PQR file with spaces between the fields and no chain letter, atoms N, CA, C, O and H, PARSE charges and radii, in Angstrom:
ATOM       1  N    MET     1      82.511   96.149   44.644 -0.4000 1.5000
ATOM       2  CA   MET     1      81.183   95.645   44.403 -0.0000 2.0000
ATOM       3  C    MET     1      80.122   96.535   45.043  0.5500 1.7000
ATOM       4  O    MET     1      78.968   96.533   44.613 -0.5500 1.4000
ATOM       5  N    THR     2      80.498   97.279   46.046 -0.4000 1.5000
ATOM       6  CA   THR     2      79.527   98.155   46.703 -0.0000 2.0000
ATOM       7  C    THR     2      79.803   99.619   46.398  0.5500 1.7000
ATOM       8  O    THR     2      79.150  100.501   46.955 -0.5500 1.4000
ATOM       9  H    THR     2      81.435   97.280   46.396  0.4000 1.0000
ATOM      10  N    GLY     3      80.746   99.884   45.535 -0.4000 1.5000
ATOM      11  CA   GLY     3      81.074  101.259   45.223 -0.0000 2.0000
ATOM      12  C    GLY     3      81.863  101.932   46.326  0.5500 1.7000
ATOM      13  O    GLY     3      81.960  103.159   46.354 -0.5500 1.4000
ATOM      14  H    GLY     3      81.276   99.167   45.082  0.4000 1.0000
ATOM      15  N    GLY     4      82.426  101.155   47.234 -0.4000 1.5000
ATOM      16  CA   GLY     4      83.240  101.706   48.306 -0.0000 2.0000
ATOM      17  C    GLY     4      82.443  102.196   49.497  0.5500 1.7000
ATOM      18  O    GLY     4      83.027  102.688   50.462 -0.5500 1.4000
ATOM      19  H    GLY     4      82.348  100.159   47.211  0.4000 1.0000
ATOM      20  N    LYS     5      81.127  102.075   49.457 -0.4000 1.5000
ATOM      21  CA   LYS     5      80.296  102.529   50.571 -0.0000 2.0000
ATOM      22  C    LYS     5      80.280  101.470   51.664  0.5500 1.7000
ATOM      23  O    LYS     5      80.102  100.285   51.385 -0.5500 1.4000
ATOM      24  H    LYS     5      80.653  101.675   48.673  0.4000 1.0000
ATOM      25  N    ILE     6      80.466  101.902   52.911 -0.4000 1.5000
ATOM      26  CA   ILE     6      80.437  100.952   54.019 -0.0000 2.0000
ATOM      27  C    ILE     6      79.191  101.096   54.883  0.5500 1.7000
ATOM      28  O    ILE     6      79.022  100.336   55.837 -0.5500 1.4000
ATOM      29  H    ILE     6      80.611  102.865   53.138  0.4000 1.0000
ATOM      30  N    GLY     7      78.335  102.025   54.585 -0.4000 1.5000
ATOM      31  CA   GLY     7      77.097  102.168   55.337 -0.0000 2.0000
ATOM      32  C    GLY     7      77.317  102.777   56.702  0.5500 1.7000
ATOM      33  O    GLY     7      78.328  103.436   56.942 -0.5500 1.4000
ATOM      34  H    GLY     7      78.473  102.643   53.811  0.4000 1.0000
ATOM      35  N    ASN     8      76.376  102.558   57.590 -0.4000 1.5000
ATOM      36  CA   ASN     8      76.401  103.120   58.933 -0.0000 2.0000
ATOM      37  C    ASN     8      76.933  102.061   59.900  0.5500 1.7000
ATOM      38  O    ASN     8      76.162  101.324   60.516 -0.5500 1.4000
ATOM      39  H    ASN     8      75.555  102.022   57.395  0.4000 1.0000
ATOM      40  N    ILE     9      78.254  101.995   60.024 -0.4000 1.5000
ATOM      41  CA   ILE     9      78.889  100.998   60.870 -0.0000 2.0000
ATOM      42  C    ILE     9      79.586  101.690   62.041  0.5500 1.7000
ATOM      43  O    ILE     9      80.315  102.663   61.849 -0.5500 1.4000
ATOM      44  H    ILE     9      78.881  102.594   59.525  0.4000 1.0000
ATOM      45  N    ALA    10      79.356  101.184   63.250 -0.4000 1.5000
ATOM      46  CA   ALA    10      79.993  101.734   64.438 -0.0000 2.0000
ATOM      47  C    ALA    10      81.418  101.191   64.519  0.5500 1.7000
ATOM      48  O    ALA    10      81.643  100.140   65.118 -0.5500 1.4000
ATOM      49  H    ALA    10      78.763  100.393   63.405  0.4000 1.0000
ATOM      50  N    LEU    11      82.363  101.883   63.935 -0.4000 1.5000
ATOM      51  CA   LEU    11      83.740  101.405   63.879 -0.0000 2.0000
ATOM      52  C    LEU    11      84.363  101.262   65.257  0.5500 1.7000
ATOM      53  O    LEU    11      85.210  100.391   65.458 -0.5500 1.4000
ATOM      54  H    LEU    11      82.180  102.737   63.448  0.4000 1.0000
ATOM      55  N    ASP    12      83.962  102.101   66.216 -0.4000 1.5000
ATOM      56  CA   ASP    12      84.525  101.977   67.555 -0.0000 2.0000
ATOM      57  C    ASP    12      84.162  100.636   68.196  0.5500 1.7000
ATOM      58  O    ASP    12      84.987  100.051   68.898 -0.5500 1.4000
ATOM      59  H    ASP    12      83.274  102.808   66.053  0.4000 1.0000
ATOM      60  N    LYS    13      82.937  100.138   67.965 -0.4000 1.5000
ATOM      61  CA   LYS    13      82.540   98.837   68.503 -0.0000 2.0000
ATOM      62  C    LYS    13      83.336   97.714   67.847  0.5500 1.7000
ATOM      63  O    LYS    13      83.687   96.730   68.498 -0.5500 1.4000
ATOM      64  H    LYS    13      82.267  100.614   67.395  0.4000 1.0000
ATOM      65  N    ILE    14      83.617   97.864   66.564 -0.4000 1.5000
ATOM      66  CA   ILE    14      84.401   96.847   65.859 -0.0000 2.0000
ATOM      67  C    ILE    14      85.805   96.789   66.443  0.5500 1.7000
ATOM      68  O    ILE    14      86.329   95.704   66.698 -0.5500 1.4000
ATOM      69  H    ILE    14      83.332   98.664   66.035  0.4000 1.0000
ATOM      70  N    VAL    15      86.414   97.947   66.657 -0.4000 1.5000
ATOM      71  CA   VAL    15      87.780   97.998   67.182 -0.0000 2.0000
ATOM      72  C    VAL    15      87.826   97.542   68.638  0.5500 1.7000
ATOM      73  O    VAL    15      88.654   96.701   68.992 -0.5500 1.4000
ATOM      74  H    VAL    15      85.988   98.828   66.451  0.4000 1.0000
ATOM      75  N    LEU    16      86.954   98.081   69.487 -0.4000 1.5000
ATOM      76  CA   LEU    16      86.984   97.756   70.912 -0.0000 2.0000
ATOM      77  C    LEU    16      86.631   96.297   71.210  0.5500 1.7000
ATOM      78  O    LEU    16      87.142   95.722   72.172 -0.5500 1.4000
ATOM      79  H    LEU    16      86.282   98.764   69.200  0.4000 1.0000
ATOM      80  N    ASN    17      85.770   95.700   70.399 -0.4000 1.5000
ATOM      81  CA   ASN    17      85.380   94.295   70.598 -0.0000 2.0000
ATOM      82  C    ASN    17      86.203   93.340   69.736  0.5500 1.7000
ATOM      83  O    ASN    17      85.936   92.139   69.683 -0.5500 1.4000
ATOM      84  H    ASN    17      85.355   96.167   69.617  0.4000 1.0000
ATOM      85  N    GLU    18      87.215   93.903   69.060 -0.4000 1.5000
ATOM      86  CA   GLU    18      88.109   93.108   68.208 -0.0000 2.0000
ATOM      87  C    GLU    18      87.336   92.219   67.239  0.5500 1.7000
ATOM      88  O    GLU    18      87.636   91.034   67.086 -0.5500 1.4000
ATOM      89  H    GLU    18      87.433   94.878   69.103  0.4000 1.0000
ATOM      90  N    ILE    19      86.343   92.808   66.591 -0.4000 1.5000
ATOM      91  CA   ILE    19      85.514   92.087   65.626 -0.0000 2.0000
ATOM      92  C    ILE    19      86.221   92.079   64.279  0.5500 1.7000
ATOM      93  O    ILE    19      86.726   93.106   63.826 -0.5500 1.4000
ATOM      94  H    ILE    19      86.100   93.770   66.714  0.4000 1.0000
ATOM      95  N    GLU    20      86.252   90.921   63.649 -0.4000 1.5000
ATOM      96  CA   GLU    20      86.834   90.796   62.319 -0.0000 2.0000
ATOM      97  C    GLU    20      85.717   90.755   61.283  0.5500 1.7000
ATOM      98  O    GLU    20      84.718   90.059   61.468 -0.5500 1.4000
ATOM      99  H    GLU    20      85.841   90.087   64.017  0.4000 1.0000
ATOM     100  N    ILE    21      85.884   91.488   60.213 -0.4000 1.5000
ATOM     101  CA   ILE    21      84.931   91.471   59.110 -0.0000 2.0000
ATOM     102  C    ILE    21      85.653   90.880   57.908  0.5500 1.7000
ATOM     103  O    ILE    21      86.695   91.375   57.481 -0.5500 1.4000
ATOM     104  H    ILE    21      86.695   92.054   60.063  0.4000 1.0000
ATOM     105  N    ILE    22      85.078   89.818   57.377 -0.4000 1.5000
ATOM     106  CA   ILE    22      85.703   89.133   56.259 -0.0000 2.0000
ATOM     107  C    ILE    22      84.717   89.095   55.099  0.5500 1.7000
ATOM     108  O    ILE    22      83.583   88.645   55.261 -0.5500 1.4000
ATOM     109  H    ILE    22      84.231   89.415   57.724  0.4000 1.0000
ATOM     110  N    GLY    23      85.135   89.556   53.957 -0.4000 1.5000
ATOM     111  CA   GLY    23      84.302   89.502   52.764 -0.0000 2.0000
ATOM     112  C    GLY    23      84.502   88.189   52.040  0.5500 1.7000
ATOM     113  O    GLY    23      85.569   87.578   52.104 -0.5500 1.4000
ATOM     114  H    GLY    23      86.057   89.922   53.827  0.4000 1.0000
ATOM     115  N    SER    24      83.459   87.768   51.351 -0.4000 1.5000
ATOM     116  CA   SER    24      83.548   86.492   50.650 -0.0000 2.0000
ATOM     117  C    SER    24      82.627   86.499   49.435  0.5500 1.7000
ATOM     118  O    SER    24      81.527   87.051   49.475 -0.5500 1.4000
ATOM     119  H    SER    24      82.592   88.265   51.299  0.4000 1.0000
ATOM     120  N    VAL    25      83.085   85.890   48.374 -0.4000 1.5000
ATOM     121  CA   VAL    25      82.259   85.661   47.199 -0.0000 2.0000
ATOM     122  C    VAL    25      82.098   84.155   47.089  0.5500 1.7000
ATOM     123  O    VAL    25      83.086   83.425   47.008 -0.5500 1.4000
ATOM     124  H    VAL    25      83.979   85.441   48.341  0.4000 1.0000
ATOM     125  N    SER    26      80.881   83.699   47.087 -0.4000 1.5000
ATOM     126  CA   SER    26      80.640   82.253   47.186 -0.0000 2.0000
ATOM     127  C    SER    26      80.746   81.526   45.847  0.5500 1.7000
ATOM     128  O    SER    26      79.739   81.126   45.262 -0.5500 1.4000
ATOM     129  H    SER    26      80.079   84.292   47.153  0.4000 1.0000
ATOM     130  N    GLY    27      81.955   81.365   45.380 -0.4000 1.5000
ATOM     131  CA   GLY    27      82.212   80.531   44.213 -0.0000 2.0000
ATOM     132  C    GLY    27      81.491   80.934   42.956  0.5500 1.7000
ATOM     133  O    GLY    27      80.945   80.083   42.254 -0.5500 1.4000
ATOM     134  H    GLY    27      82.774   81.689   45.854  0.4000 1.0000
ATOM     135  N    MET    28      81.478   82.204   42.659 -0.4000 1.5000
ATOM     136  CA   MET    28      80.773   82.685   41.480 -0.0000 2.0000
ATOM     137  C    MET    28      81.233   81.935   40.228  0.5500 1.7000
ATOM     138  O    MET    28      82.420   81.931   39.900 -0.5500 1.4000
ATOM     139  H    MET    28      81.922   82.895   43.229  0.4000 1.0000
ATOM     140  N    GLY    29      80.295   81.309   39.541 -0.4000 1.5000
ATOM     141  CA   GLY    29      80.582   80.651   38.293 -0.0000 2.0000
ATOM     142  C    GLY    29      81.057   79.212   38.422  0.5500 1.7000
ATOM     143  O    GLY    29      81.327   78.573   37.405 -0.5500 1.4000
ATOM     144  H    GLY    29      79.331   81.313   39.808  0.4000 1.0000
ATOM     145  N    TYR    30      81.170   78.681   39.629 -0.4000 1.5000
ATOM     146  CA   TYR    30      81.686   77.329   39.805 -0.0000 2.0000
ATOM     147  C    TYR    30      80.595   76.288   40.048  0.5500 1.7000
ATOM     148  O    TYR    30      80.883   75.091   40.056 -0.5500 1.4000
ATOM     149  H    TYR    30      80.950   79.200   40.455  0.4000 1.0000
ATOM     150  N    PHE    31      79.360   76.717   40.243 -0.4000 1.5000
ATOM     151  CA   PHE    31      78.295   75.797   40.608 -0.0000 2.0000
ATOM     152  C    PHE    31      78.057   74.754   39.521  0.5500 1.7000
ATOM     153  O    PHE    31      77.974   73.562   39.818 -0.5500 1.4000
ATOM     154  H    PHE    31      79.126   77.689   40.236  0.4000 1.0000
ATOM     155  N    GLU    32      77.946   75.189   38.264 -0.4000 1.5000
ATOM     156  CA   GLU    32      77.718   74.248   37.161 -0.0000 2.0000
ATOM     157  C    GLU    32      78.869   73.258   37.038  0.5500 1.7000
ATOM     158  O    GLU    32      78.642   72.070   36.812 -0.5500 1.4000
ATOM     159  H    GLU    32      78.013   76.157   38.023  0.4000 1.0000
ATOM     160  N    GLU    33      80.097   73.735   37.184 -0.4000 1.5000
ATOM     161  CA   GLU    33      81.263   72.857   37.105 -0.0000 2.0000
ATOM     162  C    GLU    33      81.235   71.822   38.229  0.5500 1.7000
ATOM     163  O    GLU    33      81.545   70.652   38.006 -0.5500 1.4000
ATOM     164  H    GLU    33      80.282   74.700   37.368  0.4000 1.0000
ATOM     165  N    ALA    34      80.863   72.251   39.433 -0.4000 1.5000
ATOM     166  CA   ALA    34      80.792   71.328   40.564 -0.0000 2.0000
ATOM     167  C    ALA    34      79.741   70.250   40.327  0.5500 1.7000
ATOM     168  O    ALA    34      79.974   69.083   40.643 -0.5500 1.4000
ATOM     169  H    ALA    34      80.611   73.202   39.614  0.4000 1.0000
ATOM     170  N    ILE    35      78.595   70.622   39.777 -0.4000 1.5000
ATOM     171  CA   ILE    35      77.542   69.648   39.483 -0.0000 2.0000
ATOM     172  C    ILE    35      78.037   68.621   38.468  0.5500 1.7000
ATOM     173  O    ILE    35      77.780   67.427   38.619 -0.5500 1.4000
ATOM     174  H    ILE    35      78.406   71.569   39.520  0.4000 1.0000
ATOM     175  N    LYS    36      78.738   69.072   37.445 -0.4000 1.5000
ATOM     176  CA   LYS    36      79.280   68.143   36.443 -0.0000 2.0000
ATOM     177  C    LYS    36      80.289   67.179   37.062  0.5500 1.7000
ATOM     178  O    LYS    36      80.308   65.999   36.712 -0.5500 1.4000
ATOM     179  H    LYS    36      78.947   70.042   37.322  0.4000 1.0000
ATOM     180  N    LEU    37      81.124   67.662   37.973 -0.4000 1.5000
ATOM     181  CA   LEU    37      82.095   66.793   38.634 -0.0000 2.0000
ATOM     182  C    LEU    37      81.406   65.703   39.452  0.5500 1.7000
ATOM     183  O    LEU    37      81.864   64.561   39.489 -0.5500 1.4000
ATOM     184  H    LEU    37      81.109   68.620   38.258  0.4000 1.0000
ATOM     185  N    VAL    38      80.308   66.063   40.102 -0.4000 1.5000
ATOM     186  CA   VAL    38      79.550   65.083   40.887 -0.0000 2.0000
ATOM     187  C    VAL    38      78.836   64.110   39.955  0.5500 1.7000
ATOM     188  O    VAL    38      78.865   62.900   40.180 -0.5500 1.4000
ATOM     189  H    VAL    38      79.936   66.991   40.072  0.4000 1.0000
ATOM     190  N    GLU    39      78.194   64.633   38.908 -0.4000 1.5000
ATOM     191  CA   GLU    39      77.473   63.775   37.959 -0.0000 2.0000
ATOM     192  C    GLU    39      78.404   62.764   37.293  0.5500 1.7000
ATOM     193  O    GLU    39      78.020   61.615   37.072 -0.5500 1.4000
ATOM     194  H    GLU    39      78.170   65.616   38.725  0.4000 1.0000
ATOM     195  N    ASN    40      79.612   63.185   36.976 -0.4000 1.5000
ATOM     196  CA   ASN    40      80.576   62.311   36.306 -0.0000 2.0000
ATOM     197  C    ASN    40      81.382   61.461   37.289  0.5500 1.7000
ATOM     198  O    ASN    40      82.344   60.793   36.911 -0.5500 1.4000
ATOM     199  H    ASN    40      79.923   64.119   37.154  0.4000 1.0000
ATOM     200  N    LYS    41      80.966   61.500   38.564 -0.4000 1.5000
ATOM     201  CA   LYS    41      81.586   60.705   39.632 -0.0000 2.0000
ATOM     202  C    LYS    41      83.088   60.975   39.797  0.5500 1.7000
ATOM     203  O    LYS    41      83.849   60.099   40.207 -0.5500 1.4000
ATOM     204  H    LYS    41      80.184   62.043   38.872  0.4000 1.0000
ATOM     205  N    ILE    42      83.493   62.206   39.470 -0.4000 1.5000
ATOM     206  CA   ILE    42      84.875   62.623   39.700 -0.0000 2.0000
ATOM     207  C    ILE    42      85.035   62.995   41.174  0.5500 1.7000
ATOM     208  O    ILE    42      86.091   62.796   41.773 -0.5500 1.4000
ATOM     209  H    ILE    42      82.875   62.918   39.137  0.4000 1.0000
ATOM     210  N    ILE    43      83.964   63.536   41.735 -0.4000 1.5000
ATOM     211  CA   ILE    43      83.923   63.848   43.162 -0.0000 2.0000
ATOM     212  C    ILE    43      82.895   62.929   43.807  0.5500 1.7000
ATOM     213  O    ILE    43      81.756   62.855   43.344 -0.5500 1.4000
ATOM     214  H    ILE    43      83.105   63.698   41.248  0.4000 1.0000
ATOM     215  N    ASN    44      83.280   62.230   44.866 -0.4000 1.5000
ATOM     216  CA   ASN    44      82.396   61.321   45.580 -0.0000 2.0000
ATOM     217  C    ASN    44      81.900   62.028   46.838  0.5500 1.7000
ATOM     218  O    ASN    44      82.649   62.187   47.802 -0.5500 1.4000
ATOM     219  H    ASN    44      84.204   62.290   45.242  0.4000 1.0000
ATOM     220  N    LEU    45      80.642   62.449   46.828 -0.4000 1.5000
ATOM     221  CA   LEU    45      80.095   63.179   47.971 -0.0000 2.0000
ATOM     222  C    LEU    45      79.899   62.297   49.195  0.5500 1.7000
ATOM     223  O    LEU    45      79.771   62.809   50.308 -0.5500 1.4000
ATOM     224  H    LEU    45      80.033   62.319   46.045  0.4000 1.0000
ATOM     225  N    ASP    46      79.872   60.978   49.010 -0.4000 1.5000
ATOM     226  CA   ASP    46      79.721   60.082   50.162 -0.0000 2.0000
ATOM     227  C    ASP    46      80.843   60.276   51.172  0.5500 1.7000
ATOM     228  O    ASP    46      80.675   59.983   52.356 -0.5500 1.4000
ATOM     229  H    ASP    46      79.976   60.563   48.106  0.4000 1.0000
ATOM     230  N    GLN    47      81.970   60.764   50.713 -0.4000 1.5000
ATOM     231  CA   GLN    47      83.113   60.952   51.602 -0.0000 2.0000
ATOM     232  C    GLN    47      82.973   62.191   52.490  0.5500 1.7000
ATOM     233  O    GLN    47      83.653   62.301   53.510 -0.5500 1.4000
ATOM     234  H    GLN    47      82.106   61.002   49.751  0.4000 1.0000
ATOM     235  N    ILE    48      82.099   63.120   52.108 -0.4000 1.5000
ATOM     236  CA   ILE    48      81.979   64.346   52.907 -0.0000 2.0000
ATOM     237  C    ILE    48      80.608   64.536   53.543  0.5500 1.7000
ATOM     238  O    ILE    48      80.480   65.318   54.485 -0.5500 1.4000
ATOM     239  H    ILE    48      81.546   63.031   51.280  0.4000 1.0000
ATOM     240  N    ILE    49      79.575   63.841   53.055 -0.4000 1.5000
ATOM     241  CA   ILE    49      78.234   63.971   53.638 -0.0000 2.0000
ATOM     242  C    ILE    49      78.121   63.006   54.804  0.5500 1.7000
ATOM     243  O    ILE    49      78.243   61.793   54.633 -0.5500 1.4000
ATOM     244  H    ILE    49      79.680   63.206   52.290  0.4000 1.0000
ATOM     245  N    SER    50      77.886   63.548   55.984 -0.4000 1.5000
ATOM     246  CA   SER    50      77.809   62.694   57.175 -0.0000 2.0000
ATOM     247  C    SER    50      76.379   62.300   57.526  0.5500 1.7000
ATOM     248  O    SER    50      76.162   61.242   58.118 -0.5500 1.4000
ATOM     249  H    SER    50      77.787   64.533   56.123  0.4000 1.0000
ATOM     250  N    HIS    51      75.397   63.131   57.173 -0.4000 1.5000
ATOM     251  CA   HIS    51      74.017   62.853   57.538 -0.0000 2.0000
ATOM     252  C    HIS    51      73.077   63.350   56.436  0.5500 1.7000
ATOM     253  O    HIS    51      73.360   64.340   55.762 -0.5500 1.4000
ATOM     254  H    HIS    51      75.573   63.990   56.693  0.4000 1.0000
ATOM     255  N    THR    52      71.955   62.644   56.266 -0.4000 1.5000
ATOM     256  CA   THR    52      70.929   63.032   55.297 -0.0000 2.0000
ATOM     257  C    THR    52      69.587   63.068   56.005  0.5500 1.7000
ATOM     258  O    THR    52      69.252   62.167   56.774 -0.5500 1.4000
ATOM     259  H    THR    52      71.725   61.840   56.814  0.4000 1.0000
ATOM     260  N    PHE    53      68.816   64.127   55.737 -0.4000 1.5000
ATOM     261  CA   PHE    53      67.499   64.295   56.348 -0.0000 2.0000
ATOM     262  C    PHE    53      66.473   64.626   55.272  0.5500 1.7000
ATOM     263  O    PHE    53      66.817   65.141   54.209 -0.5500 1.4000
ATOM     264  H    PHE    53      69.088   64.859   55.112  0.4000 1.0000
ATOM     265  N    SER    54      65.218   64.326   55.559 -0.4000 1.5000
ATOM     266  CA   SER    54      64.133   64.728   54.668 -0.0000 2.0000
ATOM     267  C    SER    54      63.766   66.177   54.983  0.5500 1.7000
ATOM     268  O    SER    54      64.161   66.722   56.013 -0.5500 1.4000
ATOM     269  H    SER    54      64.939   63.907   56.423  0.4000 1.0000
ATOM     270  N    LEU    55      63.017   66.778   54.093 -0.4000 1.5000
ATOM     271  CA   LEU    55      62.587   68.163   54.307 -0.0000 2.0000
ATOM     272  C    LEU    55      61.745   68.286   55.575  0.5500 1.7000
ATOM     273  O    LEU    55      61.781   69.314   56.251 -0.5500 1.4000
ATOM     274  H    LEU    55      62.696   66.335   53.255  0.4000 1.0000
ATOM     275  N    ALA    56      60.992   67.243   55.894 -0.4000 1.5000
ATOM     276  CA   ALA    56      60.169   67.249   57.104 -0.0000 2.0000
ATOM     277  C    ALA    56      61.028   67.242   58.374  0.5500 1.7000
ATOM     278  O    ALA    56      60.550   67.608   59.448 -0.5500 1.4000
ATOM     279  H    ALA    56      60.962   66.408   55.344  0.4000 1.0000
ATOM     280  N    GLU    57      62.292   66.826   58.253 -0.4000 1.5000
ATOM     281  CA   GLU    57      63.188   66.737   59.409 -0.0000 2.0000
ATOM     282  C    GLU    57      64.159   67.914   59.480  0.5500 1.7000
ATOM     283  O    GLU    57      65.207   67.817   60.118 -0.5500 1.4000
ATOM     284  H    GLU    57      62.680   66.528   57.381  0.4000 1.0000
ATOM     285  N    VAL    58      63.821   69.006   58.838 -0.4000 1.5000
ATOM     286  CA   VAL    58      64.761   70.122   58.714 -0.0000 2.0000
ATOM     287  C    VAL    58      65.197   70.681   60.069  0.5500 1.7000
ATOM     288  O    VAL    58      66.360   71.054   60.225 -0.5500 1.4000
ATOM     289  H    VAL    58      62.970   69.085   58.319  0.4000 1.0000
ATOM     290  N    LEU    59      64.312   70.748   61.036 -0.4000 1.5000
ATOM     291  CA   LEU    59      64.691   71.279   62.355 -0.0000 2.0000
ATOM     292  C    LEU    59      65.700   70.366   63.046  0.5500 1.7000
ATOM     293  O    LEU    59      66.634   70.842   63.692 -0.5500 1.4000
ATOM     294  H    LEU    59      63.367   70.445   60.910  0.4000 1.0000
ATOM     295  N    GLU    60      65.510   69.058   62.909 -0.4000 1.5000
ATOM     296  CA   GLU    60      66.469   68.113   63.477 -0.0000 2.0000
ATOM     297  C    GLU    60      67.817   68.227   62.759  0.5500 1.7000
ATOM     298  O    GLU    60      68.873   68.126   63.384 -0.5500 1.4000
ATOM     299  H    GLU    60      64.751   68.672   62.384  0.4000 1.0000
ATOM     300  N    ALA    61      67.767   68.439   61.443 -0.4000 1.5000
ATOM     301  CA   ALA    61      69.001   68.602   60.664 -0.0000 2.0000
ATOM     302  C    ALA    61      69.794   69.808   61.147  0.5500 1.7000
ATOM     303  O    ALA    61      71.014   69.733   61.290 -0.5500 1.4000
ATOM     304  H    ALA    61      66.910   68.522   60.936  0.4000 1.0000
ATOM     305  N    PHE    62      69.108   70.918   61.399 -0.4000 1.5000
ATOM     306  CA   PHE    62      69.794   72.114   61.899 -0.0000 2.0000
ATOM     307  C    PHE    62      70.397   71.865   63.275  0.5500 1.7000
ATOM     308  O    PHE    62      71.481   72.361   63.582 -0.5500 1.4000
ATOM     309  H    PHE    62      68.117   70.979   61.283  0.4000 1.0000
ATOM     310  N    LYS    63      69.690   71.092   64.106 -0.4000 1.5000
ATOM     311  CA   LYS    63      70.226   70.758   65.430 -0.0000 2.0000
ATOM     312  C    LYS    63      71.509   69.935   65.281  0.5500 1.7000
ATOM     313  O    LYS    63      72.502   70.201   65.957 -0.5500 1.4000
ATOM     314  H    LYS    63      68.809   70.689   63.856  0.4000 1.0000
ATOM     315  N    TYR    64      71.484   68.946   64.402 -0.4000 1.5000
ATOM     316  CA   TYR    64      72.670   68.118   64.172 -0.0000 2.0000
ATOM     317  C    TYR    64      73.843   68.978   63.740  0.5500 1.7000
ATOM     318  O    TYR    64      74.963   68.793   64.215 -0.5500 1.4000
ATOM     319  H    TYR    64      70.677   68.730   63.852  0.4000 1.0000
ATOM     320  N    GLU    65      73.589   69.915   62.841 -0.4000 1.5000
ATOM     321  CA   GLU    65      74.663   70.770   62.322 -0.0000 2.0000
ATOM     322  C    GLU    65      75.197   71.702   63.408  0.5500 1.7000
ATOM     323  O    GLU    65      76.409   71.807   63.593 -0.5500 1.4000
ATOM     324  H    GLU    65      72.679   70.065   62.455  0.4000 1.0000
ATOM     325  N    SER    66      74.308   72.370   64.119 -0.4000 1.5000
ATOM     326  CA   SER    66      74.760   73.372   65.084 -0.0000 2.0000
ATOM     327  C    SER    66      75.416   72.753   66.318  0.5500 1.7000
ATOM     328  O    SER    66      76.331   73.339   66.896 -0.5500 1.4000
ATOM     329  H    SER    66      73.323   72.284   63.969  0.4000 1.0000
ATOM     330  N    GLU    67      74.946   71.562   66.725 -0.4000 1.5000
ATOM     331  CA   GLU    67      75.487   70.910   67.923 -0.0000 2.0000
ATOM     332  C    GLU    67      76.482   69.792   67.589  0.5500 1.7000
ATOM     333  O    GLU    67      77.019   69.142   68.485 -0.5500 1.4000
ATOM     334  H    GLU    67      74.202   71.086   66.255  0.4000 1.0000
ATOM     335  N    ARG    68      76.720   69.580   66.303 -0.4000 1.5000
ATOM     336  CA   ARG    68      77.638   68.525   65.828 -0.0000 2.0000
ATOM     337  C    ARG    68      77.266   67.152   66.409  0.5500 1.7000
ATOM     338  O    ARG    68      78.131   66.373   66.809 -0.5500 1.4000
ATOM     339  H    ARG    68      76.284   70.108   65.575  0.4000 1.0000
ATOM     340  N    VAL    69      75.934   66.877   66.443 -0.4000 1.5000
ATOM     341  CA   VAL    69      75.425   65.598   66.937 -0.0000 2.0000
ATOM     342  C    VAL    69      76.011   64.477   66.079  0.5500 1.7000
ATOM     343  O    VAL    69      76.047   64.578   64.853 -0.5500 1.4000
ATOM     344  H    VAL    69      75.231   67.510   66.117  0.4000 1.0000
ATOM     345  N    GLU    70      76.469   63.410   66.732 -0.4000 1.5000
ATOM     346  CA   GLU    70      77.054   62.251   66.060 -0.0000 2.0000
ATOM     347  C    GLU    70      78.186   62.646   65.106  0.5500 1.7000
ATOM     348  O    GLU    70      78.398   61.990   64.086 -0.5500 1.4000
ATOM     349  H    GLU    70      76.440   63.327   67.728  0.4000 1.0000
ATOM     350  N    GLY    71      78.903   63.709   65.436 -0.4000 1.5000
ATOM     351  CA   GLY    71      80.030   64.131   64.610 -0.0000 2.0000
ATOM     352  C    GLY    71      79.630   64.708   63.267  0.5500 1.7000
ATOM     353  O    GLY    71      80.402   64.641   62.310 -0.5500 1.4000
ATOM     354  H    GLY    71      78.730   64.242   66.265  0.4000 1.0000
ATOM     355  N    ALA    72      78.437   65.272   63.182 -0.4000 1.5000
ATOM     356  CA   ALA    72      77.936   65.815   61.922 -0.0000 2.0000
ATOM     357  C    ALA    72      78.906   66.798   61.303  0.5500 1.7000
ATOM     358  O    ALA    72      79.421   67.688   61.981 -0.5500 1.4000
ATOM     359  H    ALA    72      77.811   65.326   63.959  0.4000 1.0000
ATOM     360  N    ILE    73      79.155   66.634   60.012 -0.4000 1.5000
ATOM     361  CA   ILE    73      80.057   67.526   59.287 -0.0000 2.0000
ATOM     362  C    ILE    73      79.273   68.243   58.186  0.5500 1.7000
ATOM     363  O    ILE    73      79.066   69.455   58.252 -0.5500 1.4000
ATOM     364  H    ILE    73      78.737   65.911   59.462  0.4000 1.0000
ATOM     365  N    LYS    74      78.845   67.491   57.182 -0.4000 1.5000
ATOM     366  CA   LYS    74      78.041   68.042   56.094 -0.0000 2.0000
ATOM     367  C    LYS    74      76.709   67.319   56.095  0.5500 1.7000
ATOM     368  O    LYS    74      76.660   66.089   56.105 -0.5500 1.4000
ATOM     369  H    LYS    74      79.014   66.507   57.129  0.4000 1.0000
ATOM     370  N    ILE    75      75.634   68.082   56.084 -0.4000 1.5000
ATOM     371  CA   ILE    75      74.288   67.535   56.154 -0.0000 2.0000
ATOM     372  C    ILE    75      73.544   67.894   54.881  0.5500 1.7000
ATOM     373  O    ILE    75      73.621   69.026   54.403 -0.5500 1.4000
ATOM     374  H    ILE    75      75.674   69.081   56.076  0.4000 1.0000
ATOM     375  N    VAL    76      72.819   66.920   54.334 -0.4000 1.5000
ATOM     376  CA   VAL    76      72.022   67.149   53.137 -0.0000 2.0000
ATOM     377  C    VAL    76      70.557   67.026   53.518  0.5500 1.7000
ATOM     378  O    VAL    76      70.165   66.097   54.223 -0.5500 1.4000
ATOM     379  H    VAL    76      72.756   66.001   54.723  0.4000 1.0000
ATOM     380  N    ILE    77      69.752   67.970   53.045 -0.4000 1.5000
ATOM     381  CA   ILE    77      68.295   67.919   53.244 -0.0000 2.0000
ATOM     382  C    ILE    77      67.669   67.661   51.890  0.5500 1.7000
ATOM     383  O    ILE    77      67.822   68.455   50.961 -0.5500 1.4000
ATOM     384  H    ILE    77      70.071   68.725   52.472  0.4000 1.0000
ATOM     385  N    LEU    78      66.957   66.538   51.782 -0.4000 1.5000
ATOM     386  CA   LEU    78      66.341   66.129   50.514 -0.0000 2.0000
ATOM     387  C    LEU    78      64.851   66.395   50.528  0.5500 1.7000
ATOM     388  O    LEU    78      64.203   66.280   51.568 -0.5500 1.4000
ATOM     389  H    LEU    78      66.832   65.894   52.537  0.4000 1.0000
ATOM     390  N    GLN    79      64.316   66.743   49.394 -0.4000 1.5000
ATOM     391  CA   GLN    79      62.896   67.011   49.274 -0.0000 2.0000
ATOM     392  C    GLN    79      62.132   65.729   49.145  0.5500 1.7000
ATOM     393  O    GLN    79      60.906   65.750   49.032 -0.5500 1.4000
ATOM     394  H    GLN    79      64.842   66.836   48.548  0.4000 1.0000
């Protein structure tokens, strides 16, 4: 995807600090299918969403996620 170019990376720091680099493609082409599964109630998001916040509460939502406040797992921010 990048033509084999790795850019200007300090490989010695990666090796000496035992840093792992993992590539990922975020579900290319699956988003529409996932939406249909939710719309058709095949997947119940209530089972995985632990907290819901308004857009005005976005900073609190990030705190819940990063600190796992009240056992936060998946957080939804609604407009």
